[in-house]
C-alpha positions in Angstrom: 0.0 0.0 0.0 1.3 3.5 -0.9 2.1 6.0 1.8 1.1 9.6 1.5 2.8 12.7 3.1 0.4 15.6 3.2 2.0 19.1 3.8 -0.5 21.5 5.3 1.9 24.2 6.6 2.8 26.7 3.9 1.9 25.6 0.3 -0.4 22.6 0.3 1.3 19.5 -1.2 0.7 15.7 -1.4 3.5 13.2 -1.9 2.9 9.6 -2.6 5.9 7.4 -1.7 8.1 10.4 -1.7 7.0 11.7 -5.2 4.9 14.9 -5.3 1.4 14.7 -6.9 1.8 17.7 -9.1 -1.7 18.7 -10.2 -5.1 19.0 -8.6 -7.7 20.1 -11.0 -9.4 22.6 -8.6 -8.8 24.5 -5.4 -11.8 22.7 -3.9 -10.2 19.3 -4.6 -7.2 20.5 -2.6 -9.6 21.7 0.1 -11.3 18.3 0.4 -8.0 16.5 0.9 -6.7 19.2 3.3 -9.9 19.1 5.4 -9.8 15.3 5.7 -6.1 15.3 6.6 -6.4 18.1 9.1 -9.4 16.5 10.8 -8.6 12.8 10.5 -11.8 10.9 11.0 -14.9 9.8 9.0 -17.0 12.9 8.2 -20.6 12.9 7.1 -21.0 14.1 3.6 -23.3 16.8 4.7 -20.7 18.2 7.1 -18.0 18.1 4.4 -20.3 19.9 1.9 -21.0 22.6 4.5 -17.3 23.2 5.1 -16.2 23.2 1.5 -19.2 24.9 -0.1 -20.8 26.9 2.8 -23.0 29.0 0.5 -24.4 26.1 -1.5 -27.7 24.3 -0.9 -27.3 20.8 0.4 -28.3 19.0 -2.8 -26.0 21.3 -4.8 -23.1 20.6 -2.4 -23.6 16.9 -2.6 -23.5 17.1 -6.4 -20.3 19.1 -6.3 -18.7 16.7 -3.9 -19.5 13.7 -6.2 -17.9 15.5 -9.1 -14.8 16.5 -7.2 -14.4 13.0 -5.7 -14.6 11.4 -9.2 -11.8 13.6 -10.4 -9.8 13.4 -7.2 -9.5 9.6 -7.4 -8.0 10.0 -10.9 -5.6 12.7 -9.6 -4.4 10.5 -6.8 -4.2 7.6 -9.3 -6.1 5.3 -7.0 -7.1 1.9 -8.5 -10.0 1.8 -6.1 -11.4 3.6 -3.1 -9.5 1.3 -0.8 -6.0 2.9 -0.9 -6.4 6.3 0.6 -10.1 7.4 0.5 -12.6 5.6 2.6 -16.1 6.5 1.2 -19.5 5.2 1.6 -23.0 6.6 0.9 -23.0 8.7 4.1 -19.4 9.3 5.1 -15.9 10.1 3.8 -12.4 10.1 5.3 -8.8 9.1 4.8 -7.6 5.6 5.7 -5.8 5.7 9.1 -2.2 4.7 8.8 -1.9 5.4 5.1 -0.9 9.1 5.5 1.0 11.5 7.7 0.8 15.3 8.0 3.2 18.0 9.2 0.4 19.4 11.4 0.1 16.1 13.3 3.9 16.0 13.7 3.9 19.6 14.9 1.3 18.9 17.6 3.1 15.7 18.7 6.3 17.7 19.1 4.5 20.5 21.0 2.9 18.0 23.4 6.2 16.4 24.0 7.9 19.7 24.8 10.2 19.4 21.7 10.1 23.2 21.2 12.7 23.6 18.5 11.1 20.8 16.3 7.6 22.3 16.9 8.8 25.8 16.0 10.5 24.5 12.9 7.5 22.6 11.7 5.1 25.4 12.4 7.0 28.3 11.1 4.8 28.7 8.0 1.1 29.6 8.2 -1.4 26.8 7.7 -2.6 26.3 4.1 -1.4 29.4 2.4 -3.8 30.6 -0.3 -6.8 29.0 1.5 -9.4 31.4 3.1 -12.1 29.0 4.2 -13.6 29.6 7.7 -12.3 26.3 9.0 -8.8 27.1 7.7 -8.8 30.6 9.3 -9.9 29.1 12.7 -7.2 26.4 12.7 -4.6 28.8 11.3 -5.1 31.2 14.2 -4.9 28.3 16.7 -1.7 26.8 15.2 -0.1 30.2 14.9 -0.5 30.8 18.7 1.0 27.3 19.4 3.9 28.1 17.0 4.6 31.4 18.6 4.6 29.7 22.0 7.0 27.0 20.8 9.3 29.7 19.3 9.3 31.7 22.6 10.4 28.5 24.5 13.3 27.7 22.2 16.8 28.3 23.6 17.9 29.3 20.1 16.0 31.2 17.4 14.5 29.3 14.5 15.0 31.1 11.1 11.8 32.3 9.4 11.0 31.2 5.9 12.1 33.8 3.4 9.3 35.1 1.2 9.7 37.1 -2.0 9.5 40.8 -1.3 6.6 42.6 -2.9 7.2 45.5 -5.3 5.5 48.5 -3.8 2.6 46.4 -2.5 0.7 48.3 0.2 0.8 46.7 3.6 -2.6 47.0 5.3 -2.5 47.8 9.0 -6.0 46.3 9.7 -7.3 42.7 9.7 -9.1 41.2 6.7 -12.5 39.6 7.1 -14.7 37.4 5.0 -14.3 36.9 1.2 -13.1 33.3 1.5 -15.1 32.2 -1.6 -13.8 35.2 -3.6 -10.2 34.7 -2.6 -10.4 31.0 -3.5 -11.9 31.8 -6.9 -9.3 34.5 -7.6 -6.3 32.4 -6.6 -7.6 29.4 -8.6 -8.3 31.5 -11.6 -5.0 33.3 -11.7 -3.0 30.1 -11.1 -4.9 28.1 -13.8 -4.7 30.2 -16.9 -6.7 33.4 -16.4 -4.6 36.5 -17.2 -7.0 39.4 -16.6 -9.4 39.7 -13.7 -11.5 42.8 -13.0 -12.8 43.3 -9.4 -15.8 45.5 -9.9 -18.2 47.0 -7.4 -19.5 50.2 -5.8 -17.1 52.5 -4.0 -16.2 51.3 -0.6 -17.0 47.6 -1.2 -13.4 46.5 -0.5 -12.1 45.9 -4.1 -8.6 47.2 -3.3 -8.2 45.2 -0.1 -9.4 42.0 -1.9 -6.9 42.7 -4.7 -4.1 43.1 -2.1 -5.0 39.9 -0.2 -5.1 38.0 -3.5 -1.6 39.1 -4.4 -0.4 38.2 -0.9 -1.9 34.7 -1.3 -0.3 34.2 -4.7 3.0 35.6 -3.4 3.1 33.2 -0.5 2.7 30.4 -3.0 5.8 31.8 -4.8 3.7 32.3 -8.0 3.8 36.1 -8.4 6.0 39.1 -8.7 3.5 41.8 -8.0 3.6 45.4 -9.2 0.9 47.5 -7.5 -0.1 50.8 -9.2 -2.6 53.2 -7.6 -4.5 54.8 -10.4 -6.9 57.0 -8.4 -4.9 60.2 -8.8 -3.8 59.7 -12.4 -5.5 62.3 -14.6 -4.2 61.2 -18.0 -3.6 57.8 -19.5 0.0 58.8 -20.4 0.8 58.8 -16.7 0.0 55.1 -16.3 3.2 53.6 -17.9 5.3 56.1 -15.8 3.4 54.9 -12.6 4.2 51.3 -13.5 7.9 52.2 -13.8 7.9 54.0 -10.5 6.1 51.1 -8.8 8.8 48.7 -9.8 11.5 50.9 -8.1 13.0 52.1 -11.4 13.7 55.6 -12.7 12.1 57.0 -15.8 14.5 56.9 -18.8 13.9 60.3 -20.6 15.0 59.0 -24.0 12.8 55.9 -24.0 9.1 55.7 -24.5 7.5 55.1 -21.1 5.3 52.3 -22.3 8.3 50.6 -23.9 10.3 50.9 -20.7 7.4 49.6 -18.5 7.0 46.6 -20.9 10.8 45.8 -20.7 10.7 45.9 -16.9 7.7 43.7 -16.6 9.2 41.2 -19.1 12.2 40.8 -16.8 10.1 39.8 -13.8 9.4 36.2 -13.0 5.6 35.6 -13.1 4.7 39.4 -13.3 1.4 40.3 -11.7 0.3 43.9 -12.4 -2.4 45.3 -10.1 -4.1 48.5 -11.5 -6.1 49.8 -8.6 -9.0 52.3 -9.0 -8.6 52.6 -12.8 -12.2 53.6 -13.6 -11.5 57.2 -14.5 -9.0 56.0 -17.1 -11.3 53.5 -18.8 -12.9 56.0 -21.1 -9.5 57.5 -21.9 -8.0 54.3 -23.4 -7.0 52.2 -20.4 -8.5 48.9 -21.8 -6.4 49.3 -25.0 -3.2 49.8 -23.0 -3.9 46.8 -20.8 -4.6 44.7 -23.9 -1.2 45.8 -25.3 0.7 44.8 -22.2 -1.0 41.4 -22.1 -0.4 40.6 -25.7 3.2 41.8 -25.6 4.1 40.0 -22.3 2.9 36.4 -22.5 3.7 35.8 -18.8 1.9 38.8 -17.5 -1.3 38.6 -15.4 -3.3 41.6 -14.4 -5.7 42.4 -11.6 -7.9 45.5 -12.1 -10.0 47.1 -9.5 -12.6 49.5 -10.9 -16.2 50.5 -10.6 -16.6 49.3 -14.2 -15.0 46.4 -16.2 -12.6 46.9 -19.1 -14.8 44.8 -21.5 -11.8 43.0 -23.1 -11.8 39.5 -24.5 -10.5 37.0 -21.9 -11.4 39.3 -19.0 -13.1 37.6 -16.1 -15.2 39.9 -13.9 -15.7 39.3 -10.2 -18.4 41.7 -8.7 -17.2 42.6 -5.2 -20.4 42.9 -3.2 -20.7 44.1 0.4 -20.0 41.6 3.3 -22.8 39.4 4.5 -25.0 41.0 7.3 -26.7 39.2 10.2 -30.4 38.3 10.2 -32.5 39.9 12.8 -33.0 38.1 16.1 -29.7 36.2 16.2 -27.9 35.6 19.4 -24.6 37.4 20.0 -22.7 34.1 19.5 -24.4 33.4 16.1 -24.0 37.0 15.0 -20.3 36.9 15.5 -20.0 34.3 12.7 -21.0 37.1 10.3 -18.0 38.8 8.5 -19.5 42.3 8.7 -20.0 42.0 12.5 -16.4 40.7 13.0 -15.0 43.5 11.0 -17.0 46.2 12.7 -16.0 44.9 16.2 -12.4 44.7 15.2 -12.3 48.3 14.1 -13.9 49.5 17.3 -11.6 47.4 19.4 -8.6 49.0 17.7 -9.4 52.1 19.8 -11.5 50.5 22.6 -9.9 47.2 23.5 -12.4 46.6 26.2 -15.4 46.7 23.8 -17.2 43.4 23.1 -20.3 42.0 21.5 -22.8 41.0 24.1 -26.6 40.3 24.5 -27.2 44.0 25.4 -25.6 45.6 22.3 -26.0 42.7 19.8 -29.2 44.0 18.2 -27.9 47.5 17.7 -24.6 46.2 16.2 -26.6 44.0 13.9 -28.8 46.9 12.9 -25.8 49.1 12.1 -24.4 46.3 9.8 -27.7 45.9 8.1 -28.2 49.7 7.6 -24.8 49.9 6.1 -25.5 46.8 4.1 -22.1 45.3 5.0 -20.3 47.9 3.0 -16.7 47.8 4.4 -16.0 51.5 4.1 -19.3 52.3 5.8 -18.4 49.8 8.6 -14.9 51.5 9.0 -16.5 55.0 9.2 -19.2 53.9 11.6 -16.7 52.1 13.9 -14.7 55.4 14.0 -17.8 57.1 15.4 -18.4 54.3 17.9 -15.1 55.2 19.7 -17.2 57.8 21.6 -20.7 56.6 21.1 -22.4 53.3 22.0 -23.9 51.4 19.1 -27.4 52.4 20.3 -26.4 56.1 20.5 -24.8 55.9 17.1 -28.1 54.6 15.6 -30.1 57.3 17.2 -27.8 60.0 15.9 -26.9 58.8 12.4 -29.6 56.3 11.3 -31.1 58.7 8.7 -27.8 60.1 7.4 -25.3 57.2 7.3 -23.8 58.4 4.0 -22.7 61.6 5.7 -20.3 60.0 8.3 -16.8 61.2 7.9 -13.5 59.4 8.6 -11.6 60.2 11.8 -8.2 58.6 10.8 -5.7 61.0 9.2 -4.3 58.5 6.7 -7.6 58.0 4.8 -7.6 59.3 1.2 -9.9 62.2 0.5 -12.1 60.2 -1.8 -12.7 57.7 1.0 -13.3 60.1 3.8 -17.1 59.7 3.6 -19.6 57.6 1.6 -21.0 60.8 0.2 -17.6 61.7 -1.3 -17.5 58.3 -3.1 -21.1 58.6 -4.3 -20.6 62.2 -5.6 -17.5 61.1 -7.4 -19.4 58.3 -9.1 -22.3 60.5 -9.9 -20.1 63.2 -11.6 -18.8 60.7 -14.0 -22.3 60.1 -15.5 -23.9 61.8 -18.5 -26.9 64.0 -17.9 -29.3 61.3 -19.0 -27.6 58.7 -16.8 -27.7 61.1 -13.8 -31.4 61.7 -14.4 -32.2 57.9 -14.5 -30.0 57.2 -11.4 -32.0 59.8 -9.4 -35.4 58.6 -10.6 -34.6 54.9 -9.7 -34.6 56.0 -6.1 -38.4 55.7 -6.0 -38.1 51.9 -6.0 -37.6 49.9 -2.8 -35.9 46.6 -3.0 -35.3 46.6 -6.7 -37.3 46.8 -10.0 -37.9 45.0 -13.3 -37.1 46.5 -16.7 -40.8 46.9 -17.4 -41.3 48.9 -14.2 -38.4 51.2 -14.8 -39.6 51.9 -18.3 -43.2 52.6 -17.1 -42.2 54.8 -14.2 -38.8 56.4 -15.0 -38.4 56.2 -18.7 -39.9 59.5 -19.8 -37.3 61.6 -21.6 -34.5 59.2 -20.8 -34.0 57.5 -24.2 -33.3 53.8 -24.4 -33.6 52.9 -20.8 -31.9 49.5 -21.1 -28.7 51.1 -22.4 -28.7 53.6 -19.6 -29.3 50.8 -17.0 -26.4 48.9 -18.5 -24.1 51.9 -18.1 -25.2 52.3 -14.5 -24.5 48.7 -13.9 -21.1 49.0 -15.5 -20.4 51.9 -13.1 -21.5 49.7 -10.2 -24.3 52.0 -9.2 -26.9 49.3 -9.8 -26.6 45.6 -10.1 -28.7 42.9 -11.7 -29.8 39.5 -10.4 -30.5 36.7 -12.7 -33.8 35.0 -11.9 -34.2 32.1 -14.3 -35.4 33.6 -17.5 -35.9 37.1 -16.0 -33.7 39.7 -14.4 -34.2 42.0 -11.4 -32.3 45.3 -11.0 -31.2 46.6 -7.6 -29.5 49.5 -5.9 -27.8 49.6 -2.5 -30.0 51.4 0.0 -27.1 53.8 0.8 -26.9 54.8 -2.9 -30.7 55.0 -3.0 -30.7 57.5 -0.1 -28.2 59.6 -1.9 -30.1 59.4 -5.2 -33.3 60.5 -3.4 -31.7 63.8 -2.5 -30.9 64.5 -6.2 -34.6 64.6 -7.3 -36.4 68.0 -7.2 -39.4 67.7 -4.9 -42.0 68.1 -7.6 -40.4 65.5 -9.8 -40.1 63.1 -6.9 -43.8 63.5 -6.1 -44.8 62.8 -9.7 -42.6 59.7 -9.8 -44.0 58.5 -6.5 -47.5 58.9 -7.8 -46.7 56.9 -11.0 -45.0 54.3 -8.8 -48.0 53.9 -6.6 -50.4 53.8 -9.6 -48.1 51.2 -11.2 -48.4 49.0 -8.0 -52.1 49.4 -8.0 -52.6 48.5 -11.6 -50.2 45.5 -11.5 -51.0 44.3 -8.0 -52.1 40.9 -9.2 -48.7 40.2 -10.8 -46.6 41.9 -8.1 -48.3 39.9 -5.3 -46.9 36.7 -6.8 -43.3 37.9 -6.4 -41.9 38.1 -2.8 -39.2 40.4 -4.1 -41.8 43.1 -4.7 -42.8 43.3 -1.0 -40.7 46.4 -0.3 -42.1 48.2 -3.4 -45.7 47.5 -2.2 -45.0 48.7 1.3 -43.1 51.7 -0.1 -46.0 52.6 -2.3 -48.5 52.6 0.6 -46.1 54.6 2.8 -45.6 57.2 0.0 -49.3 57.6 -0.5 -49.7 58.4 3.2 -46.6 60.5 3.7 -45.0 62.3 0.8 -48.2 62.3 -1.4 -50.5 63.0 1.6 -53.3 61.1 -0.3 -55.1 58.7 2.0 -57.7 58.0 -0.7 -55.0 56.6 -2.9 -53.5 54.7 0.0 -56.9 53.2 0.7 -57.3 52.1 -2.9 -53.9 50.4 -2.8 -54.5 48.7 0.6 -57.8 47.3 -0.7 -56.0 46.0 -3.8 -53.4 44.3 -1.6 -55.9 42.2 0.4 -54.2 38.9 -0.4 -50.8 40.4 0.6 -52.1 41.2 4.1 -54.1 38.1 4.4 -51.8 35.3 3.1 -48.3 36.6 3.5 -48.3 37.0 7.3 -48.9 40.8 7.4 -52.3 40.8 9.1 -51.7 43.5 11.7 -49.7 45.7 9.3 -52.5 45.6 6.8 -55.1 46.3 9.5 -53.1 49.3 10.8 -52.9 50.8 7.3 -56.6 50.2 6.6 -57.7 51.8 9.9 -55.5 54.8 9.1 -56.8 55.2 5.6 -60.5 54.7 6.6 -60.1 57.3 9.3 -58.7 59.9 7.0 -61.1 59.5 4.0 -64.8 60.3 3.4 -66.4 60.0 -0.1 -65.9 57.0 -2.5 -68.2 54.9 -0.4 -67.7 51.8 -2.6 -64.0 51.8 -1.9 -64.6 52.5 1.8 -67.1 49.6 2.0 -64.5 47.2 0.6 -61.9 48.6 3.0 -64.2 48.0 6.0 -64.9 44.5 4.7 -61.2 43.6 4.3 -60.5 45.2 7.7 -63.1 42.8 9.2 -61.5 39.8 7.6 -58.1 40.8 9.0 -59.5 41.5 12.4 -61.2 38.1 12.5 -58.0 36.3 11.5 -56.1 38.3 14.1 -58.5 37.1 16.8 -60.5 40.3 17.4 -63.9 38.9 16.5 -66.1 41.7 18.0 -64.1 44.4 16.0 -64.5 42.1 12.9 -68.2 42.1 13.3 -68.4 45.9 13.6 -66.3 46.4 10.5 -68.5 43.9 8.5 -71.7 45.5 9.6 -70.3 49.0 8.6 -69.4 47.5 5.2 -72.9 46.0 4.8 -74.5 49.3 5.5 -72.3 51.1 2.9 -72.8 48.4 0.3 -76.5 48.5 0.8 -76.6 52.3 0.5 -74.8 52.2 -2.9 -76.8 49.2 -4.2 -73.8 46.9 -4.6 -75.3 43.4 -4.3 -72.0 41.6 -4.9 -70.6 43.5 -1.9 -73.6 42.6 0.2 -73.2 38.9 -0.7 -69.5 39.1 0.2 -70.3 40.6 3.7 -72.9 37.8 4.3 -70.1 35.3 3.5 -67.8 37.0 6.0 -70.5 37.2 8.7 -71.1 33.5 8.1 -67.4 32.7 8.7 -67.6 34.8 11.9 -70.6 32.8 13.1 -68.8 29.5 12.4 -65.6 30.5 14.3 -67.6 31.6 17.3 -69.5 28.3 17.3 -72.9 29.3 15.9 -72.8 26.7 13.1 -76.5 26.9 12.1 -76.3 30.7 11.7 -73.1 30.2 9.6 -75.0 27.7 7.4 -77.9 30.1 6.9 -75.6 33.0 6.0 -73.5 31.0 3.6 -76.6 29.7 1.8 -78.0 33.2 1.5 -74.6 34.5 0.1 -74.4 31.5 -2.3 -77.9 32.0 -3.7 -77.3 35.7 -4.3 -73.9 35.1 -5.9 -75.4 32.5 -8.2 -78.1 34.9 -9.3 -75.6 37.7 -10.0 -73.4 35.3 -12.0 -70.4 36.0 -9.7 -68.3 32.9 -10.4 -65.5 33.9 -8.0 -68.0 34.6 -5.3 -69.8 31.3 -5.9 -66.4 29.5 -5.5 -65.7 31.4 -2.2 -69.2 30.5 -0.8 -68.9 26.9 -1.8 -65.5 26.7 0.0 -66.9 28.2 3.2 -70.0 26.1 3.0 -67.8 23.0 2.8 -65.8 24.1 5.9 -69.1 24.6 7.8 -70.4 21.2 6.8 -67.1 19.7 8.1 -67.5 21.5 11.4 -71.0 20.0 11.6 -69.6 16.5 11.0 -71.4 16.2 7.6 -68.4 14.9 5.7 -70.2 13.8 2.5 -71.8 17.2 2.0 -68.5 18.9 2.8 -66.8 16.8 0.1 -69.4 17.6 -2.5 -69.4 21.3 -1.8 -65.5 21.6 -1.9 -65.2 19.4 -5.1 -67.7 21.7 -6.8 -65.7 24.7 -5.6 -62.6 23.5 -7.3 -64.3 23.8 -10.7 -64.5 27.5 -10.1 -60.8 27.8 -9.1 -59.1 26.2 -12.1 -57.1 29.3 -12.8 -56.8 30.6 -9.2 -54.0 28.7 -7.5 -54.4 30.6 -4.3 -58.1 29.8 -4.0 -57.5 26.2 -5.1 -54.8 25.8 -2.4 -57.3 26.8 0.3 -59.8 24.3 -1.0 -57.2 21.5 -1.1 -56.3 22.1 2.5 -60.0 22.0 3.5 -60.4 18.7 1.5 -57.5 17.3 3.5 -59.4 18.0 6.7 -62.5 16.3 5.2 -60.4 13.3 4.4 -59.4 13.1 8.1 -63.1 13.4 9.1 -64.0 10.5 6.7 -60.9 8.5 7.8 -59.9 8.5 4.2 -56.1 8.9 4.7 -55.4 8.5 1.0 -57.6 11.5 0.3 -56.1 13.5 3.2 -52.5 12.7 2.0 -53.2 13.7 -1.6 -55.1 17.0 -0.7 -52.6 18.2 2.0 -49.8 17.5 -0.4 -51.3 19.7 -3.1 -52.1 22.4 -0.6 -48.5 22.3 0.7 -47.1 22.5 -2.9 -49.3 25.5 -3.7 -48.4 27.3 -0.5 -44.7 26.9 -1.3 -45.1 28.0 -4.9 -47.1 31.1 -3.9 -45.1 31.9 -0.8 -48.3 31.8 1.3 -46.7 31.6 4.8 -50.0 32.2 6.6 -51.1 28.7 5.4 -48.2 26.9 7.1 -49.7 26.5 10.6 -53.0 25.0 9.4 -51.1 22.7 7.0 -48.8 21.5 9.8 -51.7 20.9 12.1 -53.6 18.9 9.5 -50.6 16.9 8.5 -49.8 16.4 12.2 -53.3 14.8 12.6 -52.6 12.7 9.5 -49.4 11.5 11.2 -51.3 10.7 14.4 -53.9 8.7 12.4 -50.9 6.8 10.9 -49.7 6.0 14.5 -46.7 8.4 14.3 -47.6 10.4 17.4 -44.0 11.8 17.7 -44.0 13.4 14.3 -47.6 14.7 15.0 -46.4 16.4 18.2 -43.4 18.0 16.5 -45.6 19.4 13.7 -48.1 20.8 16.2 -45.2 22.4 18.1 -43.9 24.0 14.9 -47.5 25.2 14.1 -48.0 26.7 17.5 -44.8 28.7 17.2 -45.6 29.9 13.7 -49.1 31.0 14.8 -47.6 33.0 17.5 -44.9 34.5 15.2 -47.5 35.6 12.6 -50.3 36.6 15.0 -52.7 33.9 13.8 -54.6 32.5 16.9 -56.9 29.6 16.5 -60.6 30.3 16.6 -62.3 29.1 19.8 -64.1 26.3 18.0 -60.9 25.2 16.2 -58.9 25.5 19.5 -61.3 23.1 21.3 -61.0 20.6 18.4 -57.2 20.9 18.5 -57.1 20.5 22.3 -59.1 17.2 22.0 -56.6 15.9 19.4 -53.7 16.9 21.7 -55.3 15.2 24.7 -55.6 12.0 22.8 -52.0 12.2 21.9 -51.0 12.8 25.5 -52.8 9.6 26.5 -50.7 7.8 23.9 -47.3 9.4 24.6 -47.6 10.5 28.2 -47.5 14.2 29.3 -43.7 14.5 29.7 -42.9 13.0 26.3 -45.5 15.1 24.6 -44.2 18.3 26.2 -40.7 17.4 25.0 -41.8 16.7 21.5 -43.8 19.9 21.3 -40.7 21.9 22.3 -38.6 20.0 19.7 -41.2 21.1 17.1 -40.9 24.7 18.2 -37.1 24.5 17.8 -37.4 23.4 14.1 -36.4 25.8 11.4 -39.0 26.7 8.9 -37.3 24.5 6.3 -37.1 21.5 8.7 -40.8 21.8 9.6 -41.6 21.9 5.9 -39.5 18.9 5.2 -41.2 16.9 8.0 -44.6 17.9 6.7 -43.7 17.0 3.1 -42.5 13.5 4.2 -46.1 12.6 5.0 -47.4 13.8 1.6 -45.6 11.5 -0.7 
């Protein structure tokens, strides 16, 4: 059997029987071997995927792992899986006894007190050129042990000599995040790519990422870097001279500067030219100059940092987006895993060493990172202000003017002394038409489609797609690919700046167009969760800047399904109450507003208020002679009667509403009444009539997936009533599928409760309890209490389960259900619907 030596300190290397294995196809293949060697045991494939591809979904990670292992076995020239890799369907590891590592030797020497041997083995950093989270953690731990061993040596251990950089800036601060980007860059530049452009908005960290990439390549002895700061170069002719100076040479007055720069670069081994902040030279011919250098010097590689790409053949662009920000509600421990939080803390602690992240300030720190959208320059500037202010006080003082914070440190370049300075510089580079469009796009919240931009912002701008493309190239907007469609976005910090550029009258006109667009296209926008911010923004604009509560009421009425099915009951109710209290006329719209407010109040558990709203709506509809509205109110009053236990009154009202709707030819209304009639029959225990009513209802909802989803859930409950578990399984499965497809989060609790009862009837009481626990938490989170009649029915089911499982076990399982993530609860529910 072959023996493998795996070198983890310094440059990663694998030797088989003393001979180096020269080539691994990808950096991720190296990472897999390094991880298994560094942590020598059998690892689950899920854990390995999470370590190697932390941003990938589980199935995507598994697929990548299979691909890498297939190639890795060929790289290692293994005749089978038996020689080094031990792999089965669930786990993966390296065969014990078939390999050794320098890290293991280092730790043995350290434990034995062999300080000189330990210091010699650990004198290089762990896995140079790797920036994975697990590498950084182990690197820090081993560096501390290495420094300890060095200090205990009686004689000094010589350090490994590294090639000196040519004018490479040496940052004085720590680097956070960007592991994936660094891996991509190092892999690209060591495997044939010759031109990489790091693009992104000002302050996103392009320069620092470029420097760290060079340092990683340099430690691997694969680069002679030449760093040129282009920010202060006003003419392209100065660029070759800057290259000459950066290499430590003097300008030869009798020689063409470009010719001299080319000769110098040709003399370097593996020259790596970094052109930092070159955007202002792009329209002056910088792309052509870079192409000339690359075609003249076959060994040259080039990293460009710029707010726009060079658009050259062979160029690979890496958009440098802000750092990840923490979700709301995380504990301090989980929040610390976020790169933006670690960077923000590090910069504060540079001046306030005693400062720490704790339960008291965690939410404020998270909010600062979210407000600054993880933009590294913004985090630096905010940390400077937090030398004197607590995070809470900083938010109170600056939350509405974050882009105005100025730097405190004296060595910050003028263009980086505030976010405003960066934004103004980018804005000045635009043409008048581009400036106009950039300002107009500030009316959108959370992004926009091309169609929306053309409808709202396109007047007098020209070909809007061309202008958007230019703004994208300048890193002022960015685009997300969404299957066959695209969505455009702007950082909120840029949006706040752009808002200030619009004259007040023009902004009000754009906001009115935006609100009308949301009203006219509500049916389409409601199907896309990404439009949530635009819908909210339109309502707020109608109330505040437009001071038009009648328009706000129209939009709130149109957004009924958004409030009702997307978990925004109380928000919608608050808006409706505000609009109804501030409007008079337009009684038809007001009647519908009161009716919808009644529905929301009933769903939120305030049944007396719901009744008052419905009765007000009924009076208004009657006054204006709207029979369809009258029928709708009868339908809602019937639902109220059912949830308060008056089932006979509910049956009477539903039948009255159904008869009126059939006479009016209101097909949508007939479908709604048939659905509610079926639910009432089920509550009365009349399963056959419930089944007949709901099945007829489905014929009216063939093109309405939301309405059909509600009916399928109700049919699932009828299946349970009839003890037809096949019917229940099928119908709950369809309901769950439609809920996920339409992002209807308000359906989840009832679905989990119904599927929990299905699990109980299948004798799986433990899964039933977990699903009921998850449903209880989701109801509390969304503010969706069970109606009294439904609560009594649920309590009876839970009491039966308690008899089966025992009180303590049931309580434990309910708590386990409450601890499930949304995805885990959905997966458990789906497992019963196949």
